[in-house]
C-alpha positions as CSV (number, residue, x, y, z in Angstrom):
1,M,29.0,-17.6,-1.9
2,L,27.9,-14.6,-3.7
3,T,26.2,-11.8,-1.5
4,R,25.3,-8.6,-2.6
5,R,27.9,-6.8,-1.0
6,T,30.4,-9.1,-3.1
7,F,28.6,-8.3,-6.2
8,I,28.8,-4.6,-5.7
9,R,32.5,-4.9,-5.0
10,S,33.4,-6.7,-8.0
11,T,31.0,-4.3,-10.1
12,G,32.0,-1.2,-8.1
13,A,31.0,2.1,-10.0
14,T,33.2,5.5,-10.3
15,G,32.5,8.7,-12.0
16,L,30.1,11.2,-11.6
17,I,27.0,12.1,-13.2
18,L,24.9,15.5,-12.6
19,G,21.3,14.9,-12.8
20,T,19.4,17.0,-15.4
21,S,16.7,17.7,-12.6
22,G,19.7,19.8,-10.7
23,L,20.3,17.0,-8.2
24,A,23.7,15.5,-8.0
25,A,23.2,11.8,-9.5
26,P,25.1,9.3,-7.7
27,A,28.7,8.0,-9.1
28,L,28.7,5.6,-11.8
29,A,30.5,4.3,-14.6
30,Q,30.5,6.6,-17.8
31,G,27.3,6.5,-19.5
32,A,25.5,3.7,-17.2
33,K,22.3,4.1,-15.2
34,I,21.3,3.6,-11.8
35,K,19.6,0.3,-11.6
36,I,16.5,0.1,-9.3
37,G,14.6,-2.9,-8.8
38,Y,10.7,-3.0,-8.6
39,V,8.3,-5.6,-7.3
40,S,4.9,-5.6,-7.2
41,P,1.8,-8.5,-7.9
42,Q,1.2,-7.8,-12.0
43,T,-0.6,-11.1,-12.0
44,G,-2.7,-13.4,-9.9
45,P,-5.2,-12.2,-7.0
46,L,-3.7,-9.0,-6.5
47,A,-3.0,-7.7,-9.8
48,S,-5.4,-4.5,-9.5
49,F,-2.7,-3.4,-7.3
50,A,-0.5,-3.1,-10.0
51,E,-2.9,-1.4,-12.8
52,S,-1.1,1.7,-12.9
53,D,2.6,0.1,-12.8
54,A,3.2,0.6,-16.3
55,F,1.9,4.0,-16.5
56,N,4.1,5.0,-13.6
57,I,7.6,3.6,-14.6
58,Q,7.2,5.2,-18.2
59,S,6.2,8.4,-17.0
60,F,9.2,8.2,-14.5
61,L,11.9,7.4,-16.8
62,G,10.5,10.4,-19.5
63,T,11.3,12.9,-16.4
64,E,14.5,14.8,-16.2
65,A,15.6,12.6,-13.3
66,G,14.2,9.4,-14.3
67,A,16.4,9.6,-17.5
68,N,19.5,8.7,-14.9
69,F,17.6,5.4,-14.1
70,E,17.0,2.0,-15.3
71,V,14.1,0.2,-13.9
72,I,13.9,-3.3,-13.7
73,V,10.6,-4.8,-13.0
74,K,9.7,-8.0,-11.6
75,D,6.3,-9.6,-10.9
76,S,5.3,-11.6,-7.5
77,Q,2.7,-13.4,-9.0
78,S,1.2,-12.3,-5.6
79,N,3.0,-14.9,-4.4
80,P,5.3,-14.2,-1.4
81,N,7.7,-16.9,-2.0
82,R,8.0,-15.6,-5.6
83,A,8.4,-12.1,-4.1
84,A,11.3,-13.2,-2.4
85,E,12.9,-15.0,-5.4
86,V,12.7,-11.8,-7.6
87,A,14.1,-10.0,-4.9
88,S,17.1,-12.1,-4.8
89,E,17.3,-11.9,-8.6
90,L,17.2,-8.0,-8.7
91,I,20.1,-8.0,-6.1
92,L,22.7,-11.0,-7.1
93,Q,22.1,-11.1,-10.7
94,D,20.5,-7.7,-11.9
95,G,23.0,-5.9,-9.5
96,V,20.5,-3.1,-8.8
97,S,21.6,-0.5,-6.4
98,M,17.9,0.1,-4.5
99,I,14.5,-1.9,-4.8
100,V,11.1,-0.3,-4.5
101,V,8.1,-2.4,-3.8
102,A,4.3,-2.1,-3.2
103,S,1.1,-3.7,-2.5
104,T,0.2,-6.0,0.6
105,P,2.4,-7.3,3.0
106,E,2.6,-10.7,0.8
107,T,4.4,-8.5,-1.6
108,T,6.6,-6.0,0.8
109,N,7.2,-8.2,3.5
110,P,9.5,-10.9,1.6
111,V,11.2,-8.2,-0.6
112,A,12.0,-6.1,2.2
113,T,13.4,-9.4,4.5
114,V,15.6,-10.6,1.3
115,C,17.3,-6.7,1.1
116,E,17.7,-6.3,5.0
117,S,19.9,-9.6,5.2
118,E,21.6,-8.5,1.7
119,G,22.2,-5.2,2.9
120,I,20.6,-3.4,0.3
121,P,18.4,-0.2,0.6
122,V,14.6,-0.9,0.0
123,V,11.4,1.5,0.1
124,S,8.0,0.2,0.5
125,T,4.7,1.0,0.8
126,M,0.7,0.4,0.5
127,A,0.7,-2.0,3.4
128,P,-0.4,-1.0,6.8
129,W,2.7,-0.6,8.7
130,Q,2.0,-2.9,11.9
131,P,2.1,-6.1,9.4
132,W,5.0,-4.5,7.5
133,F,7.1,-3.6,10.5
134,I,5.9,-6.4,13.4
135,G,5.6,-9.2,10.5
136,Q,9.0,-9.0,10.1
137,Q,10.2,-9.4,13.3
138,G,11.7,-12.7,14.5
139,N,8.9,-12.9,17.5
140,P,5.8,-10.7,16.2
141,T,4.4,-11.7,19.6
142,D,7.1,-10.3,21.8
143,P,7.5,-6.6,21.5
144,T,11.1,-6.7,23.7
145,T,12.5,-8.4,20.5
146,W,11.6,-6.2,18.4
147,A,14.4,-4.4,16.3
148,K,15.0,-1.6,13.7
149,F,16.0,-2.2,10.0
150,D,19.0,-0.9,8.7
151,Y,18.5,-0.9,4.8
152,A,14.3,-1.2,4.8
153,F,11.9,1.9,5.0
154,H,8.0,2.0,4.9
155,Y,5.7,4.6,4.2
156,F,1.7,4.3,4.6
157,W,-1.0,4.3,7.3
158,G,-1.7,2.1,10.2
159,L,-4.3,0.3,11.6
160,E,-5.2,2.9,13.9
161,D,-5.9,5.1,11.1
162,I,-8.5,2.5,9.6
163,I,-10.2,2.5,12.9
164,A,-10.3,5.9,13.2
165,V,-11.7,6.2,9.5
166,F,-14.0,3.3,9.8
167,T,-15.6,4.4,13.1
168,N,-16.0,7.6,11.9
169,M,-18.2,6.6,8.6
170,W,-20.1,4.3,10.8
171,N,-21.0,7.0,13.3
172,Q,-22.6,8.7,10.3
173,L,-25.3,6.1,10.3
174,D,-27.6,4.5,13.1
175,T,-26.8,0.7,13.3
176,N,-26.7,-2.0,16.4
177,K,-22.8,-1.5,16.3
178,Q,-22.5,-5.1,15.5
179,V,-19.4,-5.6,13.5
180,A,-18.7,-8.8,11.1
181,G,-15.3,-9.6,10.8
182,L,-13.7,-11.1,7.9
183,F,-9.9,-11.4,8.3
184,P,-8.1,-14.2,6.0
185,N,-4.9,-16.1,7.1
186,D,-2.5,-14.0,5.6
187,G,-0.1,-10.9,6.9
188,D,-2.8,-8.4,6.3
189,G,-6.2,-10.5,7.9
190,N,-3.8,-11.7,11.2
191,A,-2.4,-8.1,12.1
192,W,-6.1,-7.1,11.5
193,G,-7.7,-9.7,13.4
194,D,-5.4,-10.3,16.3
195,P,-7.7,-9.6,19.5
196,N,-5.1,-7.6,21.1
197,V,-3.6,-5.4,18.8
198,G,-6.0,-5.9,15.8
199,V,-8.7,-3.5,14.9
200,A,-11.3,-5.4,17.4
201,P,-9.7,-3.2,20.4
202,G,-10.2,0.0,18.9
203,F,-13.6,-0.8,17.2
204,A,-14.6,-1.4,21.2
205,A,-13.3,1.7,22.5
206,A,-15.7,3.3,20.0
207,G,-18.6,1.3,20.9
208,Y,-18.6,-1.5,18.6
209,T,-18.3,-5.0,19.1
210,T,-16.8,-7.4,16.7
211,V,-17.9,-11.0,15.7
212,D,-15.1,-12.7,14.2
213,P,-15.5,-16.6,13.3
214,G,-11.9,-17.3,12.9
215,R,-9.5,-17.2,10.1
216,Y,-10.4,-18.8,6.4
217,Q,-8.0,-19.1,3.6
218,N,-7.9,-16.9,0.7
219,L,-9.4,-18.0,-2.6
220,T,-12.0,-19.8,-0.7
221,D,-15.5,-20.3,-2.6
222,D,-17.8,-20.7,0.4
223,F,-18.5,-18.3,2.9
224,S,-21.4,-19.7,4.2
225,A,-20.2,-20.7,7.9
226,Q,-19.1,-16.8,8.0
227,I,-22.3,-15.7,6.9
228,N,-24.3,-17.8,9.1
229,A,-22.2,-16.5,12.3
230,F,-22.9,-13.0,11.1
231,K,-26.7,-13.4,10.9
232,A,-27.0,-15.2,13.9
233,A,-25.3,-12.1,15.5
234,N,-27.3,-9.7,13.6
235,C,-24.4,-7.8,12.4
236,E,-25.3,-4.7,10.7
237,I,-21.8,-4.0,9.7
238,V,-19.2,-5.9,7.7
239,T,-15.6,-5.3,8.0
240,G,-12.2,-6.9,7.3
241,V,-9.6,-7.3,4.6
242,V,-10.2,-9.5,2.2
243,I,-8.6,-10.0,-1.5
244,P,-10.7,-9.1,-4.5
245,P,-11.9,-12.2,-5.7
246,D,-12.5,-13.5,-2.3
247,F,-14.5,-10.4,-1.7
248,T,-16.7,-10.7,-4.9
249,T,-17.6,-14.3,-3.5
250,F,-18.6,-13.3,-0.3
251,R,-20.7,-10.0,-1.6
252,N,-22.8,-12.5,-3.9
253,Q,-23.3,-15.2,-1.4
254,S,-24.4,-13.0,1.2
255,I,-27.2,-11.7,-1.4
256,Q,-28.1,-14.8,-2.1
257,Q,-28.2,-16.3,1.7
258,G,-30.4,-12.9,2.7
259,F,-27.3,-11.4,4.5
260,R,-27.7,-7.7,3.8
261,P,-26.0,-5.4,6.7
262,K,-26.4,-1.7,6.2
263,I,-22.7,-0.5,5.9
264,I,-19.7,-3.0,4.3
265,S,-16.5,-1.2,5.0
266,V,-13.7,-3.5,3.9
267,G,-9.9,-2.9,3.2
268,K,-7.9,-4.0,0.2
269,A,-11.0,-5.8,-1.8
270,I,-12.6,-2.7,-3.5
271,L,-10.1,-0.3,-3.8
272,Y,-9.9,0.2,-7.4
273,P,-12.8,0.4,-10.3
274,S,-12.1,-2.9,-11.6
275,N,-12.6,-4.6,-8.3
276,V,-15.9,-3.0,-8.1
277,E,-17.3,-2.8,-11.5
278,V,-17.6,-6.6,-11.3
279,L,-20.2,-6.5,-8.6
280,G,-22.8,-4.2,-10.3
281,E,-25.3,-2.8,-8.5
282,A,-24.3,-4.5,-5.2
283,A,-21.0,-2.5,-5.1
284,H,-23.3,1.0,-4.7
285,N,-22.3,2.5,-1.7
286,L,-19.7,-0.1,-0.6
287,S,-17.3,1.9,1.8
288,N,-13.3,1.4,2.0
289,E,-10.4,3.6,2.9
290,V,-8.7,6.0,0.8
291,W,-5.1,6.6,0.8
292,W,-5.0,9.0,-2.6
293,T,-7.6,11.0,-4.8
294,P,-7.1,13.4,-7.3
295,A,-8.3,15.8,-5.0
296,H,-5.6,15.3,-2.6
297,P,-3.6,18.6,-2.2
298,F,-0.1,17.4,-3.1
299,K,2.3,17.6,-5.9
300,S,4.9,15.7,-7.3
301,S,8.4,16.6,-6.5
302,L,9.7,15.1,-10.1
303,T,7.3,16.9,-12.3
304,G,5.4,19.6,-10.0
305,K,2.2,18.1,-11.3
306,S,-0.7,18.0,-8.8
307,A,-2.8,14.8,-7.8
308,A,-5.6,15.7,-10.4
309,E,-3.0,16.2,-13.2
310,L,-1.5,13.1,-12.6
311,A,-4.6,11.4,-12.5
312,A,-5.8,12.9,-15.7
313,D,-2.5,11.7,-17.5
314,F,-3.2,8.3,-16.3
315,T,-6.9,8.5,-17.8
316,T,-5.6,9.6,-20.8
317,A,-2.7,7.7,-21.4
318,T,-5.2,4.3,-20.7
319,N,-8.6,5.4,-21.0
320,R,-9.3,4.0,-17.4
321,P,-10.7,5.7,-14.5
322,W,-8.0,6.9,-11.7
323,T,-7.0,4.4,-9.5
324,Q,-5.4,5.2,-5.8
325,P,-1.9,3.3,-6.5
326,I,-1.2,6.0,-9.0
327,G,0.0,8.4,-6.5
328,F,1.9,6.1,-4.3
329,I,3.8,4.2,-7.3
330,H,4.4,7.6,-8.4
331,S,5.8,8.2,-5.3
332,L,8.2,5.4,-4.8
333,F,10.2,6.6,-7.5
334,E,10.0,10.1,-6.1
335,V,11.4,8.9,-3.0
336,A,14.1,6.6,-5.0
337,A,15.2,9.5,-7.2
338,D,15.7,12.2,-4.3
339,A,17.3,9.9,-2.4
340,M,20.0,8.9,-5.1
341,G,20.7,12.3,-5.4
342,R,22.1,12.8,-2.0
343,V,24.7,10.5,-2.4
344,D,27.9,9.9,-4.1
345,D,28.0,6.8,-4.5
346,A,24.9,4.2,-5.7
347,G,26.9,1.0,-4.9
348,D,27.1,2.5,-1.2
349,A,24.2,0.9,0.6
350,D,25.1,2.5,3.5
351,A,25.2,6.0,2.1
352,V,21.8,5.3,0.1
353,A,20.5,4.4,3.5
354,A,21.2,7.2,5.4
355,A,20.1,9.2,2.8
356,L,16.5,7.5,2.9
357,A,16.5,8.3,6.5
358,A,17.1,11.6,6.4
359,T,14.6,12.4,3.5
360,Q,12.4,15.1,3.9
361,L,10.5,15.2,0.9
362,D,6.7,16.6,-0.3
363,T,5.5,14.1,-2.7
364,V,2.2,13.6,-4.8
365,V,0.8,11.6,-1.4
366,G,2.2,14.0,1.0
367,K,5.5,14.5,3.0
368,I,7.7,11.5,3.3
369,A,10.0,11.7,6.4
370,W,11.0,9.0,8.5
371,D,11.4,11.6,11.6
372,G,9.2,9.2,13.8
373,A,5.8,11.9,13.4
374,G,2.9,9.6,14.4
375,V,5.0,6.4,15.0
376,P,5.7,4.7,18.0
377,E,9.3,4.6,19.3
378,F,10.0,1.0,18.1
379,A,9.0,1.6,14.5
380,A,10.3,5.5,14.3
381,A,13.6,4.7,12.5
382,N,11.7,2.8,9.7
383,V,8.1,3.8,9.5
384,C,6.4,7.0,7.6
385,K,2.7,7.9,8.1
386,T,0.4,9.2,5.2
387,P,-3.0,10.4,5.3
388,L,-6.3,8.2,5.2
389,V,-10.0,9.3,4.4
390,G,-12.6,7.2,4.4
391,G,-15.0,7.2,0.8
392,Q,-17.9,5.4,-0.9
393,W,-18.3,3.7,-4.2
394,R,-21.3,5.6,-5.8
395,R,-22.6,3.9,-9.2
396,K,-23.4,6.1,-12.1
397,D,-26.3,5.9,-14.8
398,D,-24.0,4.2,-17.1
399,G,-22.8,1.5,-14.5
400,S,-19.2,3.2,-13.9
401,F,-18.4,4.3,-10.4
402,D,-17.3,7.4,-8.7
403,L,-15.1,6.8,-5.4
404,V,-16.7,9.8,-2.7
405,V,-14.7,10.7,0.3
406,V,-17.1,10.9,3.1
407,D,-15.0,11.4,6.0
408,N,-11.6,13.3,6.7
409,K,-11.6,13.8,10.3
410,S,-8.2,11.9,10.7
411,A,-6.9,14.4,7.5
412,P,-8.9,17.4,7.2
413,M,-6.7,18.8,4.4
414,I,-8.5,16.4,1.9
415,P,-12.2,17.8,1.1
416,T,-14.9,15.6,1.6
417,Q,-17.3,14.9,-1.6
418,G,-20.4,13.7,0.2
419,V,-21.9,12.1,3.6
420,M,-22.1,8.2,4.3
421,E,-25.2,6.4,2.7
422,A,-26.7,3.0,3.8
423,L,-26.5,0.2,1.7
424,A,-29.8,-0.8,-0.1
């Protein structure tokens, strides 16, 4: 049976290329480039996560360090089974030395699981760390069985951060502290909605009561049962982790059925301009987690450009407003280039994994270091946390939207741009 290890042995590389960035690139056949696989949901209901992919990859390959690499892109089609399938293709057919992957546990988890089983390094982001780490364990309900990964590394924020950011935003307004929970039957929804380790206990500690009517299936077309439960409980706040098309359905049906909360703070659904523009006026003052903005005080290790300059480059290239994944997708290639620049052999998976574990890199999304800072001991070897703030979408006269940072208590280095406002 052809495995990754036998594949690498049969195509082992020799020689040394010196990266023009000043970092030593790993051993390669003369004239060859380091193959990196990239998996993201470029089509399907999660496609908005991949809006900046083409820009980011082209930008990376245009850098001095990027000239040493070939990036092979695969579309997960927003499907976990497809994500696993293309990860296997990248390893067994394309012969990549590393995979980078982003955008929700439905994409990151199956890719990381395949890479771990095949013994190939993988770096992932844009999924809360609990559903990523715990969701891949053989028995997610039994912490005593959880084990660290040898080849899989992840960086993002966690549910503890979303709890802090959301409650910090909610505390700025006067409500009855009744929270409606929208949690689908998927990796994110089951993690957020877990009654023991999800968001509800954290909300309760801050004085908020969560009303959870149970899991629903993604791409549902009728939220009447949930809306009726929320109305009966007099919920003045809505939260959850919802795919974009489902949130559009929920928001429109809520208005039609007379459910008008004071606050809606949801993850995943309204992260990007394309997600909120379809809602029109109904998107004004919706709030969400904010992981990256042009105001973030960080610079790229590849280009030296600031977050603001990177966002401006995207707008110039695409004529589209900046979007949060720009920074994080860029940072994936920062991490990959940095780690590969510290090994002698791109085909030595153990050496690449060791280089990743030793990473101490200032990126456009902040410092990436798997040193255990702020992470429980069981996940310290594989998880690195990045900062999180809270923001609201404000509709402008021309119908476009600005994402305004309204809470930074958890990450004061990121400036606020306004205060929380209630929905109309």
